C-alpha positions in Angstrom: -11.0 -7.6 0.1 -12.9 -5.0 -1.8 -12.5 -5.2 -5.6 -13.7 -3.1 -8.4 -13.4 -4.9 -11.7 -13.8 -2.8 -14.9 -14.4 -3.8 -18.4 -15.6 -2.3 -21.7 -12.8 0.0 -22.8 -11.5 0.0 -26.4 -10.9 2.0 -29.5 -13.6 3.8 -31.5 -13.8 6.5 -34.0 -15.2 10.0 -33.3 -18.9 9.8 -32.8 -18.8 6.2 -31.6 -20.1 4.7 -28.4 -18.7 2.5 -25.6 -20.1 1.2 -22.4 -17.9 0.7 -19.4 -18.8 -1.7 -16.5 -17.6 -1.8 -13.0 -18.6 -4.7 -10.7 -17.9 -4.3 -7.0 -17.3 -7.0 -4.5 -17.8 -6.8 -0.7 -19.2 -3.2 -0.8 -22.7 -2.6 -1.9 -24.0 0.2 -4.1 -26.6 1.4 -1.6 -23.9 2.1 0.9 -21.5 3.7 -1.5 -21.0 6.6 -3.8 -19.6 5.5 -7.1 -17.8 7.4 -9.8 -15.9 7.2 -13.0 -12.7 9.1 -13.2 -10.4 9.5 -16.1 -6.9 10.6 -16.8 -5.4 11.6 -20.1 -1.7 11.8 -20.7 -0.3 14.9 -19.0 -3.6 15.8 -17.4 -4.8 15.5 -13.8 -7.2 12.8 -12.7 -10.8 14.1 -13.1 -14.2 13.0 -12.1 -16.4 12.4 -15.1 -19.6 11.0 -13.6 -20.9 10.0 -10.3 -23.9 8.2 -8.8 -24.8 8.5 -5.1 -26.3 5.9 -2.9 -29.8 7.4 -3.5 -29.3 7.2 -7.3 -28.6 10.9 -7.8 -26.2 11.4 -10.7 -23.9 14.2 -11.7 -21.6 14.8 -14.7 -18.6 16.9 -15.7 -19.9 19.7 -18.0 -18.0 18.5 -21.0 -19.7 15.1 -21.0 -23.3 16.2 -20.1 -25.8 14.8 -22.6 -23.2 12.3 -24.0 -22.3 10.2 -21.0 -24.8 8.4 -18.7 -24.0 6.6 -15.5 -26.3 3.9 -14.2 -26.3 1.0 -11.9 -27.7 -2.5 -11.5 -28.2 -3.1 -7.8 -28.8 -6.9 -8.3 -25.5 -7.2 -10.1 -23.7 -4.7 -7.9 -22.5 -3.1 -11.1 -22.1 0.5 -12.3 -22.1 1.4 -15.9 -20.9 4.4 -17.9 -22.5 4.7 -21.3 -20.5 7.0 -23.5 -22.0 8.3 -26.7 -20.8 10.8 -29.3 -17.2 10.2 -28.3 -14.6 12.7 -29.1 -10.8 12.5 -29.3 -10.7 14.6 -26.1 -12.4 11.7 -24.3 -9.3 9.6 -24.8 -8.0 8.5 -21.4 -7.7 5.7 -18.9 -11.0 5.5 -17.1 -11.2 4.4 -13.5 -14.1 3.2 -11.5 -14.0 4.4 -7.9 -16.1 3.9 -4.8 -16.3 5.5 -1.4 -18.3 4.5 1.7 -20.6 7.1 3.2 -20.0 9.7 4.5 -17.0 10.2 2.3 -17.8 11.9 -0.9 -16.8 10.5 -4.3 -15.8 14.0 -5.4 -12.8 13.9 -3.0 -11.5 10.4 -3.9 -8.8 11.7 -6.3 -6.3 12.8 -3.7 -3.3 12.9 -6.2 -2.5 14.2 -9.6 -2.5 10.6 -10.9 -5.6 8.5 -10.4 -3.3 5.5 -9.8 -2.0 7.3 -6.7 -5.3 8.1 -5.1 -5.6 6.8 -1.5 -9.2 7.5 -0.7 -11.8 4.9 -1.3 -11.5 1.9 -3.6 -10.3 2.0 -7.2 -10.4 -0.3 -10.2 -7.4 -1.1 -12.4 -8.4 1.3 -15.1 -9.5 0.7 -18.7 -8.2 2.5 -21.8 -10.6 4.4 -24.0 -9.1 5.7 -27.3 -11.1 7.8 -29.7 -9.6 8.5 -33.1 -10.5 11.3 -35.4 
């Protein structure tokens, strides 16, 4: 079965950095669009960063210049480097994957990331940024 295993969450102070990792099994990155979603308490699941099968990346406006998504094809792993973290970045972060031609931007089909039923999702990892 397809699995997305996340790691790297934690607690940092404002201005700190964290790197999230997501290792996929069964699916391969060159056949998939990958993304990092997040959900803060009371807020809707939102796409933070994505990387397409050709390596094209995209970001939510509020994280541009601070977050960077990358991938290691040999390890079948996607990363999210998060710098200059702010309290507003506090959320549960989820790795998601869809197979072409589905677009990663439509994977969040529900208010809650945990209820999304398109593509494959990791278990979520908590990121907490304190002021």
